N, C-alpha and C positions, 0 to 999 in steps of 0.2 A: 542399078548397081550390079556389078559383075558377081558371078558365083564365087570366083576366087579373087580376093582383093586384099589390099593392104592399106590400113588407115593412113600410113605415111604418104601414100601417093593419091589419096582420095580426100580432098579438102572440103569440109562442110562449113559454110559460113552461116551464122545466125544473127539476124538483125534484132537487137535488143539484148540487154545483159542483166535483166532483173532476176527475181526469184524463180520465175518459170524456167529461165535459161539455166539457172543454178541447179535446179532439180533435173533438167535435161542432161546436163553434164554428168551428174551423179549416175544416171543410167547409162550414158555413153561410155563411161569408163569400163563397165562390165563387158562391153563388146569391143573394147579397144578402138573406139571411134573417137577421132580428134575433132573437137568443135572449136571454131574460131569465131569469137564474138565481137560485135561492135555495139557500143552504147555511148550516148553523149556524156554520161556521168563517169568521171575517172575512177570513182569509188563504188561503181555498180557492184551488186552481189557476185557477178561473174568475173570481176576484174582480176582476182587473185587465183582463180582455179581453172579458167579456160586454157586450152592449149596455146592460144594466143589471144590477146585482147587489143582491140583498136578503139581508141576514144574518138568518136566522131558522130555527126548527126545522121540518124537513120531516115530523116525526112529530106535531106539535101541530096540532089541528083549526083553531083560530082563525088561526094563522099561515099555514097552507096556504090557508084560505078567503080571507084578506086578500090574499095573493099572487095567487091565481088568478082573483079576481072581475073583473079588467079584461083577462083574456087571452082570445084566441080558441081557443087549443089549449094543453093541458098534456101534457108527456111527462116521463119520469123517466130518471135515469142510475143509480138504485139503487132496489130494490123495497121497501126498508124505509121506507115513507111512510105518511101518514095516509089510509087508504082511505075512511073516512067522509066526510072533507072532499071528496075527489075524487068520490065518489058524489053529493054535494050539488051540487058544481059542474057535474057532468054533467046533473043535473036542471035546472039554471039555463041550460043551453044551451052550456056550454063543452065543446068536444070534448076527450076524454081518451084518449090512446093511449100504451101499451097500456091497455085498458079496466080500470076498477077491479075488475070481476069476475075478470079474469085476474090482476091483482096480488094480489088476496085469496088466490087459490089458490097462486100461486108463492111468496109471501113466507112461507107456512107450509109447511114441508117435509112435515108430516104430511098436510095437505090435498093437497099436490102428489103425494105417493106414492099416496094414495087415488084421485086422479084417474087416474093411470096404470093402477091396478088396474081401475077401473070402465070405462075406455075401451080396454082391451086394448093398452096401451103396455107393451112388455116392460121389466121392472125387477126388481131383486133382492128377495127375500122380506124382509119387515119386520114390525115390531110397534110400536105406539105406547104410550108411558107418560106419566103425568102428572107424576111426580117420581121421585126416587132411591129412596124407600121402596117404591114400587109395583114398581120393577124388581127390588129385592132379594128380593121375595116370589115372583118368577116363576122357573121352571126354564129356564135359558138355557144354550145350548152356546156357551162362549167359545172364542176371541176373537170380538168383534162390532164393527161400526162404530156409534158412537153420535153423533147430531147433535141439537143443540138445534133446536126447531121454527122459532123465529123469531130474527132478529137476528144470526145468524152470517154472517161474510163473510171473504174472504181467508184461509181456513183456520181462522178462529176459530170455536169452537162445534162442532168436529168432532174426534173422538178414537177411537183403537182401544182398546176396553175389554177387558181380559183377565180381570178379576173385577168384581164389583159395586162394589168399592171405587173411589172416585174418580168415580163416576157424576155426570153433570150433575144437579143438583137443580132441574130445571125441566122443563116439557113437552118431551119428546124422542122421537126414533124410534131404534130399533135395527134394523140390517139385517145380514144374513149377510155374512161376509167373502167377496168374490168372487175366485176364482182366475182373474184376467184376464191376457190376453196384452199388451194395449195399452190406453191411454186415448186416446180420440178426441173430437173436437168438431166439430159442424156448426153453422154460422150460417145461419138461414133467415129470410126476410122475407115478409110478406104485406101488401098494401094493401087499401083498402076495396073496390076492384073485384074482389078475390079472386085477383089475380095472386100467385103464390108462386115464389120463387127461392131455391135453396140455394147457398152457397159450397162449394168443395171441402173435404173433410175435412182436419183437421190432427191431428197426433200430438203428444200432450202428455207432458212429463216433469216430475214433481212433485218439489219439495223436501220430503223426508220429515220434516224437523224443523219447517218452517213450514207444511207441508200446503197449499201453493199452487203454481201453475204457475211453474216456473223457466225452462223452455225448451220451445219447440215448433217443429215444422217442417211445411212443406207443399210438395209433396204428401205425404200420409201413406203409409207403406209398407204398403199393403193392396191386396187384389185389387179389380178393377173391380166384382165382384159384391158385396163387402162395402161398397164406396163407395156403390153404388146402393141397397143395403138401408138404410144409415144415412140417406141423403138421403130415402128414402121414409118412414122412421119420423119424421124431423124434420118433413117436410111434413105428415104425418098428424097429428102433435101440434099444430102451430100451427093446423091446420084444425079439429081437435076442440075446441081452446080458443076457437075463433072469434076469434082474436087479430089485431089490426092492429098492426104494428110489427115489431121485430126480436127473434128468439128464438135464444139460444145453447143448444144441446142437447149435454150431455156424455154420452159413452158409455163403457161397458166392453166391449172386444172380448174375449170369453171364449175359452179355449183350444180349445173345440170349434167355434169360428167363429160362435157366437151373439152377439147384441148386446143389451145391457141399458142402458136410460137411467138414468144416475146422478142428474143434476139438470138443471134448465133455468133460464135467466135471461132475463127479458123486456126486454132492453136490449143495447146494445153490450157486448162482453165481452172479457176479457183474451185469450181464444183467437182473437180476430179482429183484433188489432192489425196483423198482417202484411199485411192486405188493403190497407192504405194504399199500399204499394209493390208488392204482388204480384198484385193482381187489377184487373180493368177498372174496378171500382167499390169503394170502401172500405166497410167495414161502417157507418161513420158517415154517409156519403152515402146508403147504402141505408136506414138508419134514418129519415133525413129524408124520403126519397122515399116510404117506406111510410106514415108518419104523415100526410103531406100528400097522399096518394093520387096521387102522380106515378108514371109508368112506372118499374118497378124496373130497376136498372142491370145491365149484364153482369157476371157473377160468375166468369167463366173465369179460371183462373190464367195470368197472362202471364209469370211467371218464378218459379222455385223460391225459397223463402225460409225463414229461421229467425227466431225471435223469442226474445230473452233478456230476462227481467224484471230490472231493476236494483233489487236489494233492499238495504236498509241492512245493513251488516256487523254481526255480533255484536260487542258490546263498544263500540260507538260510538253516542253520543246527543248531538245538538247541531247547530250550523250545518253544513250539508252541504258536503262536499268530494268532487268527482268525480275520484278518483285514477286516472290512466291514460287520461282522455278524449282527450288529445292523441295518445297512442300508437295508439289504435284508429282514429282518424280517418285514419291513414296507410294503413289496410287498404282494399282495394277492396270496394264494395258495402255499406258500413257506414252505416246511417241511424239516428242517435240521436234519441230523443224524450224530453226531460227535462220533468218535470211541473210545475216551478216551486215545488216544496215546499222551503221554506228550512231546515226542521229534519228531520234523519234520526234513526231509531232502528232497532234490530235488526228485520230482515225487513219494514220498511216499504217499500211500492212507491214508488220515487223516479223511475222512468222505465222505458223499455224501449229495446232496440236491435233493429232489423230488419237482417238480413244477406241480401242478394240475390246471385245469380250465375247462371251458365249451366247448372249442374247441381247436384243436391243434395249430391254428394260434395264439391264445391268449397265450397258454402255451409256445410256442417257443419264442414269444416276451419277455415274462417275464424271460425265461431262458437266453436269450441274455443279459438282464440287470444283472442277477445274476452272469453270467460268468465274467462280467466286474468289478462288485462291490467287490466281495469277493476274498481275496488272503490269502494263508497260508504262514505265515512268522515266523521268530524267533526273 
């Protein structure tokens, strides 16, 4: 990015137009940055607020090529995109961050795990399989975690496998069940100048049925030593990937104090939503700074916070109703973020709420009230 520039003659394209893109736009407005979005859903959360919106497939070569050919820079809000088109656009002089080489590794969980192994990034033991039949022929100590290698998101494509019955009949990886103490996440950013900054660790609480984050808080209840170790691993990973952009690194904190990288996502992430209210710079602003080679922002925690994902209630499908929104707005430190999705269904992410306060005890107490009071119905 030039030191002197004008948003009107610098076009940034974003593949994906969901809630992450929506919050990216909200930060871009403050810097007068114009974001042009593409998503297959004509009613995607970004459709009404992007500088321009293209309805098209982000996994189709021609669609991505047509979208990207007049852009100066392309970024993503989801990694399941057409890599071949991004590689070709890169050859034609379009900047692509995170780079296609990084997206190719991250979008395939098998390649991602092999990268960890080859680059001495600590991770759980694993094995790759082409299909369900191949897995049944192997001697495996159950239970194991099984993940499809590509296409899984928001808990989909991940399961605990107790026998070979019910195995995903697709390329997959199986890894040992880790006896962990906590699940943590670190958001790290790197710009073209090589500047790297990590946000403080967050502690995640997963919904066991939906297999996605339901609740998180920061600061994480961990020692300074573990915090520094997790930050060092995250910084080492983004450096070894030679990645420019924002990387969310999910960890298992083992009961012996060891850290294992579970997965990484090369974009703004659910575990960084709280940074909007809780840190000197939000993860969305940091993403923009990193891909535009601007100085990275201050990541220090300025106040404790918790984040609750607003998931569609079981048994409700249809036009969304936010039951209890008025009641939670009476509580101190409550910051709702609704994603503009008109239709709800069970476990669909419809928004999130950040709760801030003077200390984590107060924050958690209010978060417990919020979790009880608000329900996403139809």
